[in-house]
Biopython code that builds the backbone (N, CA, C, O; Angstrom):
import numpy as np
from Bio.PDB.StructureBuilder import StructureBuilder

atoms = [
    (1, "MET", "N", (28.506, 24.286, -50.179)),
    (1, "MET", "CA", (28.750, 23.097, -50.964)),
    (1, "MET", "C", (27.642, 22.097, -50.659)),
    (1, "MET", "O", (27.292, 21.899, -49.496)),
    (2, "SER", "N", (27.088, 21.467, -51.689)),
    (2, "SER", "CA", (25.997, 20.513, -51.485)),
    (2, "SER", "C", (26.539, 19.119, -51.202)),
    (2, "SER", "O", (27.732, 18.864, -51.364)),
    (3, "ASP", "N", (25.646, 18.208, -50.772)),
    (3, "ASP", "CA", (26.050, 16.823, -50.551)),
    (3, "ASP", "C", (26.594, 16.196, -51.822)),
    (3, "ASP", "O", (27.493, 15.357, -51.764)),
    (4, "ALA", "N", (26.058, 16.594, -52.972)),
    (4, "ALA", "CA", (26.546, 16.059, -54.241)),
    (4, "ALA", "C", (27.996, 16.450, -54.455)),
    (4, "ALA", "O", (28.765, 15.678, -55.028)),
    (5, "ASP", "N", (28.381, 17.630, -54.007)),
    (5, "ASP", "CA", (29.754, 18.087, -54.167)),
    (5, "ASP", "C", (30.709, 17.388, -53.211)),
    (5, "ASP", "O", (31.884, 17.216, -53.535)),
    (6, "THR", "N", (30.237, 16.987, -52.058)),
    (6, "THR", "CA", (31.123, 16.405, -51.048)),
    (6, "THR", "C", (31.224, 14.896, -51.154)),
    (6, "THR", "O", (32.143, 14.301, -50.592)),
    (7, "GLY", "N", (30.298, 14.265, -51.864)),
    (7, "GLY", "CA", (30.310, 12.811, -51.946)),
    (7, "GLY", "C", (29.888, 12.164, -50.645)),
    (7, "GLY", "O", (30.213, 11.000, -50.407)),
    (8, "ALA", "N", (29.166, 12.892, -49.786)),
    (8, "ALA", "CA", (28.807, 12.417, -48.452)),
    (8, "ALA", "C", (27.952, 11.152, -48.490)),
    (8, "ALA", "O", (28.010, 10.345, -47.562)),
    (9, "ASP", "N", (27.164, 10.968, -49.541)),
    (9, "ASP", "CA", (26.259, 9.827, -49.592)),
    (9, "ASP", "C", (26.927, 8.527, -50.014)),
    (9, "ASP", "O", (26.463, 7.451, -49.637)),
    (10, "ASP", "N", (28.002, 8.601, -50.787)),
    (10, "ASP", "CA", (28.528, 7.354, -51.344)),
    (10, "ASP", "C", (30.050, 7.346, -51.469)),
    (10, "ASP", "O", (30.580, 7.105, -52.553)),
    (11, "GLY", "N", (30.725, 7.598, -50.415)),
    (11, "GLY", "CA", (32.173, 7.506, -50.476)),
    (11, "GLY", "C", (32.844, 8.609, -49.691)),
    (11, "GLY", "O", (32.202, 9.339, -48.936)),
    (12, "PRO", "N", (34.151, 8.717, -49.882)),
    (12, "PRO", "CA", (34.903, 9.726, -49.134)),
    (12, "PRO", "C", (34.509, 11.143, -49.531)),
    (12, "PRO", "O", (34.029, 11.386, -50.638)),
    (13, "GLU", "N", (34.720, 12.056, -48.615)),
    (13, "GLU", "CA", (34.420, 13.456, -48.886)),
    (13, "GLU", "C", (35.271, 13.954, -50.038)),
    (13, "GLU", "O", (36.475, 13.703, -50.081)),
    (14, "MET", "N", (34.653, 14.656, -50.967)),
    (14, "MET", "CA", (35.360, 15.226, -52.110)),
    (14, "MET", "C", (35.671, 16.686, -51.797)),
    (14, "MET", "O", (34.836, 17.400, -51.242)),
    (15, "VAL", "N", (36.864, 17.120, -52.152)),
    (15, "VAL", "CA", (37.304, 18.489, -51.933)),
    (15, "VAL", "C", (37.561, 19.111, -53.290)),
    (15, "VAL", "O", (38.227, 18.518, -54.138)),
    (16, "GLN", "N", (37.038, 20.295, -53.490)),
    (16, "GLN", "CA", (37.230, 20.991, -54.758)),
    (16, "GLN", "C", (38.579, 21.711, -54.750)),
    (16, "GLN", "O", (38.957, 22.330, -53.756)),
    (17, "ILE", "N", (39.301, 21.621, -55.872)),
    (17, "ILE", "CA", (40.558, 22.350, -56.026)),
    (17, "ILE", "C", (40.481, 23.198, -57.290)),
    (17, "ILE", "O", (39.665, 22.937, -58.174)),
    (18, "ASN", "N", (41.321, 24.196, -57.367)),
    (18, "ASN", "CA", (41.430, 25.014, -58.579)),
    (18, "ASN", "C", (42.724, 24.662, -59.268)),
    (18, "ASN", "O", (43.742, 24.437, -58.614)),
    (19, "LEU", "N", (42.691, 24.614, -60.581)),
    (19, "LEU", "CA", (43.850, 24.228, -61.362)),
    (19, "LEU", "C", (43.938, 25.132, -62.579)),
    (19, "LEU", "O", (42.961, 25.279, -63.315)),
    (20, "ARG", "N", (45.083, 25.731, -62.797)),
    (20, "ARG", "CA", (45.277, 26.594, -63.959)),
    (20, "ARG", "C", (45.977, 25.812, -65.065)),
    (20, "ARG", "O", (47.024, 25.202, -64.848)),
    (21, "LEU", "N", (45.379, 25.841, -66.253)),
    (21, "LEU", "CA", (45.923, 25.156, -67.424)),
    (21, "LEU", "C", (45.835, 26.077, -68.627)),
    (21, "LEU", "O", (44.998, 26.978, -68.669)),
    (22, "SER", "N", (46.695, 25.849, -69.600)),
    (22, "SER", "CA", (46.558, 26.616, -70.838)),
    (22, "SER", "C", (45.280, 26.169, -71.545)),
    (22, "SER", "O", (44.841, 25.031, -71.380)),
    (23, "ARG", "N", (44.703, 27.041, -72.308)),
    (23, "ARG", "CA", (43.466, 26.720, -73.029)),
    (23, "ARG", "C", (43.683, 25.523, -73.958)),
    (23, "ARG", "O", (42.827, 24.644, -74.049)),
    (24, "SER", "N", (44.829, 25.490, -74.647)),
    (24, "SER", "CA", (45.071, 24.386, -75.586)),
    (24, "SER", "C", (45.198, 23.053, -74.844)),
    (24, "SER", "O", (44.733, 22.025, -75.335)),
    (25, "PHE", "N", (45.824, 23.067, -73.666)),
    (25, "PHE", "CA", (45.937, 21.828, -72.891)),
    (25, "PHE", "C", (44.562, 21.380, -72.409)),
    (25, "PHE", "O", (44.258, 20.187, -72.433)),
    (26, "LEU", "N", (43.736, 22.315, -71.975)),
    (26, "LEU", "CA", (42.381, 21.975, -71.541)),
    (26, "LEU", "C", (41.579, 21.389, -72.703)),
    (26, "LEU", "O", (40.804, 20.451, -72.516)),
    (27, "GLU", "N", (41.765, 21.937, -73.889)),
    (27, "GLU", "CA", (41.082, 21.390, -75.067)),
    (27, "GLU", "C", (41.536, 19.955, -75.331)),
    (27, "GLU", "O", (40.721, 19.105, -75.688)),
    (28, "ASP", "N", (42.831, 19.681, -75.157)),
    (28, "ASP", "CA", (43.345, 18.317, -75.310)),
    (28, "ASP", "C", (42.736, 17.388, -74.266)),
    (28, "ASP", "O", (42.353, 16.260, -74.574)),
    (29, "ILE", "N", (42.652, 17.870, -73.030)),
    (29, "ILE", "CA", (42.052, 17.070, -71.952)),
    (29, "ILE", "C", (40.594, 16.771, -72.276)),
    (29, "ILE", "O", (40.145, 15.634, -72.131)),
    (30, "ASP", "N", (39.859, 17.783, -72.713)),
    (30, "ASP", "CA", (38.442, 17.585, -73.030)),
    (30, "ASP", "C", (38.253, 16.589, -74.166)),
    (30, "ASP", "O", (37.359, 15.744, -74.108)),
    (31, "ALA", "N", (39.079, 16.679, -75.188)),
    (31, "ALA", "CA", (38.986, 15.718, -76.289)),
    (31, "ALA", "C", (39.305, 14.313, -75.797)),
    (31, "ALA", "O", (38.663, 13.343, -76.200)),
    (32, "THR", "N", (40.291, 14.214, -74.934)),
    (32, "THR", "CA", (40.733, 12.905, -74.450)),
    (32, "THR", "C", (39.681, 12.240, -73.578)),
    (32, "THR", "O", (39.371, 11.066, -73.782)),
    (33, "TRP", "N", (39.120, 12.966, -72.606)),
    (33, "TRP", "CA", (38.158, 12.306, -71.715)),
    (33, "TRP", "C", (36.933, 11.854, -72.484)),
    (33, "TRP", "O", (36.342, 10.823, -72.165)),
    (34, "LYS", "N", (36.549, 12.613, -73.489)),
    (34, "LYS", "CA", (35.388, 12.210, -74.292)),
    (34, "LYS", "C", (35.714, 10.983, -75.141)),
    (34, "LYS", "O", (34.922, 10.044, -75.212)),
    (35, "GLU", "N", (36.890, 10.996, -75.786)),
    (35, "GLU", "CA", (37.312, 9.851, -76.608)),
    (35, "GLU", "C", (37.468, 8.587, -75.775)),
    (35, "GLU", "O", (37.181, 7.489, -76.254)),
    (36, "GLN", "N", (37.922, 8.730, -74.531)),
    (36, "GLN", "CA", (38.193, 7.590, -73.669)),
    (36, "GLN", "C", (36.933, 7.071, -72.974)),
    (36, "GLN", "O", (36.978, 6.034, -72.312)),
    (37, "GLY", "N", (35.815, 7.776, -73.116)),
    (37, "GLY", "CA", (34.557, 7.304, -72.556)),
    (37, "GLY", "C", (34.318, 7.652, -71.097)),
    (37, "GLY", "O", (33.480, 7.029, -70.444)),
    (38, "PHE", "N", (35.047, 8.646, -70.571)),
    (38, "PHE", "CA", (34.792, 9.087, -69.203)),
    (38, "PHE", "C", (33.503, 9.902, -69.189)),
    (38, "PHE", "O", (33.109, 10.463, -70.211)),
    (39, "ASN", "N", (32.850, 9.967, -68.038)),
    (39, "ASN", "CA", (31.594, 10.700, -67.916)),
    (39, "ASN", "C", (31.792, 12.211, -67.806)),
    (39, "ASN", "O", (30.894, 12.987, -68.132)),
    (40, "SER", "N", (32.975, 12.622, -67.343)),
    (40, "SER", "CA", (33.218, 14.047, -67.142)),
    (40, "SER", "C", (34.709, 14.329, -67.111)),
    (40, "SER", "O", (35.532, 13.424, -66.973)),
    (41, "ARG", "N", (35.033, 15.595, -67.243)),
    (41, "ARG", "CA", (36.416, 16.044, -67.119)),
    (41, "ARG", "C", (36.945, 15.712, -65.725)),
    (41, "ARG", "O", (38.075, 15.243, -65.586)),
    (42, "SER", "N", (36.131, 15.954, -64.689)),
    (42, "SER", "CA", (36.557, 15.681, -63.316)),
    (42, "SER", "C", (36.875, 14.212, -63.112)),
    (42, "SER", "O", (37.882, 13.875, -62.491)),
    (43, "GLU", "N", (36.027, 13.338, -63.629)),
    (43, "GLU", "CA", (36.274, 11.903, -63.493)),
    (43, "GLU", "C", (37.599, 11.536, -64.153)),
    (43, "GLU", "O", (38.385, 10.777, -63.585)),
    (44, "PHE", "N", (37.851, 12.064, -65.335)),
    (44, "PHE", "CA", (39.101, 11.789, -66.042)),
    (44, "PHE", "C", (40.312, 12.284, -65.255)),
    (44, "PHE", "O", (41.299, 11.561, -65.115)),
    (45, "LEU", "N", (40.242, 13.515, -64.741)),
    (45, "LEU", "CA", (41.371, 14.069, -63.998)),
    (45, "LEU", "C", (41.612, 13.312, -62.696)),
    (45, "LEU", "O", (42.763, 13.117, -62.305)),
    (46, "ARG", "N", (40.545, 12.883, -62.017)),
    (46, "ARG", "CA", (40.716, 12.055, -60.812)),
    (46, "ARG", "C", (41.410, 10.746, -61.168)),
    (46, "ARG", "O", (42.317, 10.307, -60.460)),
    (47, "TYR", "N", (40.987, 10.128, -62.258)),
    (47, "TYR", "CA", (41.596, 8.879, -62.708)),
    (47, "TYR", "C", (43.082, 9.094, -63.004)),
    (47, "TYR", "O", (43.919, 8.300, -62.575)),
    (48, "ALA", "N", (43.411, 10.160, -63.734)),
    (48, "ALA", "CA", (44.808, 10.434, -64.088)),
    (48, "ALA", "C", (45.652, 10.690, -62.837)),
    (48, "ALA", "O", (46.770, 10.187, -62.726)),
    (49, "ALA", "N", (45.122, 11.464, -61.910)),
    (49, "ALA", "CA", (45.854, 11.760, -60.673)),
    (49, "ALA", "C", (46.031, 10.495, -59.844)),
    (49, "ALA", "O", (47.116, 10.256, -59.313)),
    (50, "ARG", "N", (44.991, 9.687, -59.724)),
    (50, "ARG", "CA", (45.071, 8.441, -58.959)),
    (50, "ARG", "C", (46.115, 7.512, -59.573)),
    (50, "ARG", "O", (46.896, 6.888, -58.854)),
    (51, "ASP", "N", (46.126, 7.421, -60.898)),
    (51, "ASP", "CA", (47.084, 6.570, -61.580)),
    (51, "ASP", "C", (48.510, 7.046, -61.330)),
    (51, "ASP", "O", (49.409, 6.233, -61.117)),
    (52, "ALA", "N", (48.722, 8.367, -61.355)),
    (52, "ALA", "CA", (50.057, 8.926, -61.117)),
    (52, "ALA", "C", (50.527, 8.646, -59.689)),
    (52, "ALA", "O", (51.710, 8.388, -59.465)),
    (53, "VAL", "N", (49.606, 8.696, -58.724)),
    (53, "VAL", "CA", (49.966, 8.451, -57.324)),
    (53, "VAL", "C", (50.196, 6.964, -57.062)),
    (53, "VAL", "O", (51.124, 6.595, -56.341)),
    (54, "LYS", "N", (49.356, 6.112, -57.645)),
    (54, "LYS", "CA", (49.480, 4.672, -57.407)),
    (54, "LYS", "C", (50.636, 4.041, -58.169)),
    (54, "LYS", "O", (51.111, 2.968, -57.798)),
    (55, "HIS", "N", (51.089, 4.694, -59.223)),
    (55, "HIS", "CA", (52.161, 4.136, -60.059)),
    (55, "HIS", "C", (53.271, 5.167, -60.244)),
    (55, "HIS", "O", (53.531, 5.595, -61.369)),
    (56, "PRO", "N", (53.927, 5.572, -59.157)),
    (56, "PRO", "CA", (54.964, 6.604, -59.267)),
    (56, "PRO", "C", (56.184, 6.147, -60.053)),
    (56, "PRO", "O", (56.998, 6.967, -60.478)),
    (57, "GLU", "N", (56.311, 4.833, -60.245)),
    (57, "GLU", "CA", (57.447, 4.332, -61.013)),
    (57, "GLU", "C", (57.364, 4.754, -62.482)),
    (57, "GLU", "O", (58.367, 4.741, -63.197)),
    (58, "PHE", "N", (56.162, 5.128, -62.924)),
    (58, "PHE", "CA", (56.016, 5.622, -64.284)),
    (58, "PHE", "C", (56.377, 7.096, -64.260)),
    (58, "PHE", "O", (55.595, 7.930, -63.803)),
    (59, "SER", "N", (57.537, 7.403, -64.742)),
    (59, "SER", "CA", (58.137, 8.718, -64.568)),
    (59, "SER", "C", (57.547, 9.781, -65.481)),
    (59, "SER", "O", (56.823, 9.489, -66.432)),
    (60, "ARG", "N", (57.875, 10.995, -65.165)),
    (60, "ARG", "CA", (57.482, 12.122, -66.014)),
    (60, "ARG", "C", (58.080, 11.946, -67.403)),
    (60, "ARG", "O", (57.455, 12.296, -68.404)),
    (61, "GLU", "N", (59.289, 11.404, -67.461)),
    (61, "GLU", "CA", (59.922, 11.161, -68.767)),
    (61, "GLU", "C", (59.095, 10.165, -69.586)),
    (61, "GLU", "O", (58.971, 10.304, -70.803)),
    (62, "GLY", "N", (58.539, 9.174, -68.916)),
    (62, "GLY", "CA", (57.671, 8.215, -69.603)),
    (62, "GLY", "C", (56.452, 8.889, -70.202)),
    (62, "GLY", "O", (56.061, 8.597, -71.332)),
    (63, "TRP", "N", (55.849, 9.800, -69.432)),
    (63, "TRP", "CA", (54.697, 10.549, -69.947)),
    (63, "TRP", "C", (55.090, 11.410, -71.139)),
    (63, "TRP", "O", (54.332, 11.518, -72.103)),
    (64, "LYS", "N", (56.275, 12.026, -71.080)),
    (64, "LYS", "CA", (56.742, 12.846, -72.199)),
    (64, "LYS", "C", (56.919, 12.001, -73.451)),
    (64, "LYS", "O", (56.583, 12.436, -74.552)),
    (65, "GLN", "N", (57.445, 10.795, -73.282)),
    (65, "GLN", "CA", (57.623, 9.910, -74.429)),
    (65, "GLN", "C", (56.284, 9.502, -75.031)),
    (65, "GLN", "O", (56.139, 9.432, -76.251)),
    (66, "ILE", "N", (55.314, 9.234, -74.174)),
    (66, "ILE", "CA", (53.980, 8.886, -74.663)),
    (66, "ILE", "C", (53.373, 10.067, -75.425)),
    (66, "ILE", "O", (52.803, 9.886, -76.502)),
    (67, "ALA", "N", (53.493, 11.259, -74.872)),
    (67, "ALA", "CA", (52.950, 12.447, -75.538)),
    (67, "ALA", "C", (53.625, 12.674, -76.885)),
    (67, "ALA", "O", (52.959, 12.991, -77.871)),
    (68, "ALA", "N", (54.948, 12.513, -76.928)),
    (68, "ALA", "CA", (55.670, 12.699, -78.191)),
    (68, "ALA", "C", (55.237, 11.653, -79.212)),
    (68, "ALA", "O", (55.060, 11.964, -80.390)),
    (69, "SER", "N", (55.069, 10.422, -78.762)),
    (69, "SER", "CA", (54.631, 9.362, -79.667)),
    (69, "SER", "C", (53.228, 9.622, -80.185)),
    (69, "SER", "O", (52.941, 9.416, -81.365)),
    (70, "GLU", "N", (52.356, 10.076, -79.294)),
    (70, "GLU", "CA", (50.982, 10.400, -79.694)),
    (70, "GLU", "C", (50.982, 11.508, -80.747)),
    (70, "GLU", "O", (50.241, 11.446, -81.728)),
    (71, "HIS", "N", (51.811, 12.509, -80.533)),
    (71, "HIS", "CA", (51.903, 13.608, -81.501)),
    (71, "HIS", "C", (52.383, 13.089, -82.857)),
    (71, "HIS", "O", (51.839, 13.465, -83.895)),
    (72, "GLU", "N", (53.395, 12.233, -82.848)),
    (72, "GLU", "CA", (53.906, 11.670, -84.100)),
    (72, "GLU", "C", (52.833, 10.851, -84.813)),
    (72, "GLU", "O", (52.702, 10.927, -86.035)),
    (73, "LEU", "N", (52.071, 10.071, -84.056)),
    (73, "LEU", "CA", (51.002, 9.280, -84.665)),
    (73, "LEU", "C", (49.942, 10.171, -85.291)),
    (73, "LEU", "O", (49.512, 9.939, -86.420)),
    (74, "ARG", "N", (49.525, 11.192, -84.552)),
    (74, "ARG", "CA", (48.472, 12.079, -85.060)),
    (74, "ARG", "C", (48.927, 12.898, -86.261)),
    (74, "ARG", "O", (48.118, 13.255, -87.117)),
    (75, "SER", "N", (50.224, 13.195, -86.324)),
    (75, "SER", "CA", (50.726, 13.982, -87.450)),
    (75, "SER", "C", (51.135, 13.098, -88.626)),
    (75, "SER", "O", (51.554, 13.606, -89.666)),
    (76, "GLY", "N", (51.016, 11.775, -88.468)),
    (76, "GLY", "CA", (51.335, 10.858, -89.559)),
    (76, "GLY", "C", (52.813, 10.568, -89.711)),
    (76, "GLY", "O", (53.237, 10.052, -90.746)),
    (77, "ASN", "N", (53.612, 10.892, -88.696)),
    (77, "ASN", "CA", (55.050, 10.685, -88.777)),
    (77, "ASN", "C", (55.527, 9.424, -88.065)),
    (77, "ASN", "O", (56.730, 9.256, -87.861)),
    (78, "ALA", "N", (54.621, 8.543, -87.687)),
    (78, "ALA", "CA", (55.018, 7.335, -86.970)),
    (78, "ALA", "C", (54.136, 6.171, -87.409)),
    (78, "ALA", "O", (53.052, 6.360, -87.961)),
    (79, "GLU", "N", (54.624, 4.982, -87.153)),
    (79, "GLU", "CA", (53.871, 3.775, -87.471)),
    (79, "GLU", "C", (53.364, 3.124, -86.195)),
    (79, "GLU", "O", (54.021, 3.173, -85.155)),
    (80, "LEU", "N", (52.204, 2.522, -86.286)),
    (80, "LEU", "CA", (51.678, 1.765, -85.153)),
    (80, "LEU", "C", (52.452, 0.460, -85.036)),
    (80, "LEU", "O", (52.891, -0.107, -86.037)),
    (81, "VAL", "N", (52.612, -0.004, -83.818)),
    (81, "VAL", "CA", (53.252, -1.301, -83.588)),
    (81, "VAL", "C", (52.262, -2.207, -82.880)),
    (81, "VAL", "O", (51.350, -1.742, -82.195)),
    (82, "SER", "N", (52.452, -3.485, -83.053)),
    (82, "SER", "CA", (51.545, -4.450, -82.435)),
    (82, "SER", "C", (51.886, -4.638, -80.964)),
    (82, "SER", "O", (52.954, -4.233, -80.506)),
    (83, "ARG", "N", (50.976, -5.250, -80.239)),
    (83, "ARG", "CA", (51.207, -5.564, -78.828)),
    (83, "ARG", "C", (52.431, -6.454, -78.692)),
    (83, "ARG", "O", (53.253, -6.260, -77.796)),
    (84, "GLU", "N", (52.547, -7.422, -79.576)),
    (84, "GLU", "CA", (53.680, -8.345, -79.531)),
    (84, "GLU", "C", (55.001, -7.602, -79.700)),
    (84, "GLU", "O", (55.983, -7.912, -79.025)),
    (85, "GLU", "N", (55.026, -6.621, -80.601)),
    (85, "GLU", "CA", (56.246, -5.841, -80.799)),
    (85, "GLU", "C", (56.600, -5.037, -79.548)),
    (85, "GLU", "O", (57.773, -4.909, -79.195)),
    (86, "VAL", "N", (55.586, -4.500, -78.886)),
    (86, "VAL", "CA", (55.825, -3.739, -77.651)),
    (86, "VAL", "C", (56.392, -4.655, -76.569)),
    (86, "VAL", "O", (57.357, -4.299, -75.893)),
    (87, "VAL", "N", (55.793, -5.830, -76.408)),
    (87, "VAL", "CA", (56.276, -6.785, -75.403)),
    (87, "VAL", "C", (57.716, -7.175, -75.711)),
    (87, "VAL", "O", (58.543, -7.267, -74.804)),
    (88, "GLU", "N", (58.018, -7.402, -76.981)),
    (88, "GLU", "CA", (59.381, -7.753, -77.375)),
    (88, "GLU", "C", (60.358, -6.621, -77.047)),
    (88, "GLU", "O", (61.463, -6.872, -76.566)),
    (89, "MET", "N", (59.948, -5.374, -77.306)),
    (89, "MET", "CA", (60.810, -4.229, -76.993)),
    (89, "MET", "C", (61.032, -4.130, -75.484)),
    (89, "MET", "O", (62.141, -3.837, -75.037)),
    (90, "MET", "N", (59.981, -4.374, -74.698)),
    (90, "MET", "CA", (60.108, -4.298, -73.249)),
    (90, "MET", "C", (61.042, -5.400, -72.729)),
    (90, "MET", "O", (61.849, -5.174, -71.827)),
    (91, "ASP", "N", (60.915, -6.575, -73.308)),
    (91, "ASP", "CA", (61.793, -7.670, -72.916)),
    (91, "ASP", "C", (63.248, -7.331, -73.216)),
    (91, "ASP", "O", (64.131, -7.623, -72.410)),
    (92, "ARG", "N", (63.501, -6.720, -74.362)),
    (92, "ARG", "CA", (64.866, -6.326, -74.713)),
    (92, "ARG", "C", (65.397, -5.302, -73.721)),
    (92, "ARG", "O", (66.555, -5.379, -73.312)),
    (93, "ASP", "N", (64.561, -4.344, -73.330)),
    (93, "ASP", "CA", (64.980, -3.327, -72.362)),
    (93, "ASP", "C", (65.333, -3.950, -71.029)),
    (93, "ASP", "O", (66.314, -3.544, -70.405)),
    (94, "GLU", "N", (64.556, -4.931, -70.569)),
    (94, "GLU", "CA", (64.829, -5.597, -69.296)),
    (94, "GLU", "C", (66.121, -6.399, -69.370)),
    (94, "GLU", "O", (66.853, -6.483, -68.384)),
    (95, "ASP", "N", (66.408, -6.987, -70.523)),
    (95, "ASP", "CA", (67.649, -7.742, -70.688)),
    (95, "ASP", "C", (68.859, -6.843, -70.640)),
    (95, "ASP", "O", (69.933, -7.281, -70.228)),
    (96, "ASP", "N", (68.716, -5.587, -71.054)),
    (96, "ASP", "CA", (69.817, -4.623, -71.064)),
    (96, "ASP", "C", (70.192, -4.154, -69.670)),
    (96, "ASP", "O", (71.305, -3.671, -69.459)),
    (97, "GLU", "N", (69.281, -4.289, -68.713)),
    (97, "GLU", "CA", (69.515, -3.781, -67.353)),
    (97, "GLU", "C", (70.429, -4.627, -66.553)),
    (97, "GLU", "O", (70.707, -4.313, -65.395)),
]
sb = StructureBuilder()
sb.init_structure("model")
sb.init_model(0)
sb.init_chain("A")
sb.init_seg("    ")
for serial, (resi, resn, name, xyz) in enumerate(atoms, 1):
    if name == "N":
        sb.init_residue(resn, " ", resi, " ")
    sb.init_atom(name, np.array(xyz, "f"), 0.0, 1.0, " ", f" {name:<3s}", serial, name[0])
structure = sb.get_structure()
């Protein structure tokens, strides 16, 4: 492994892992990291993993809802909502608790 692989020059040591994914999921990941402006697939996956670890309160169910909503938007079966509408919905949910 080279110094570039370990991150020895500029930060913590990086460790390589292997991850098995379906081809279609990998294609979705590749489309997403490019659309989101990440420099690489690895950078995107590190960001996603870091976000999941730092924000464990965002549940797997939350991710499923986001994925379902994204699918509905892409298939034309859903409407976009404004930021204000989202904040209003969140406020209503907090009032219900």
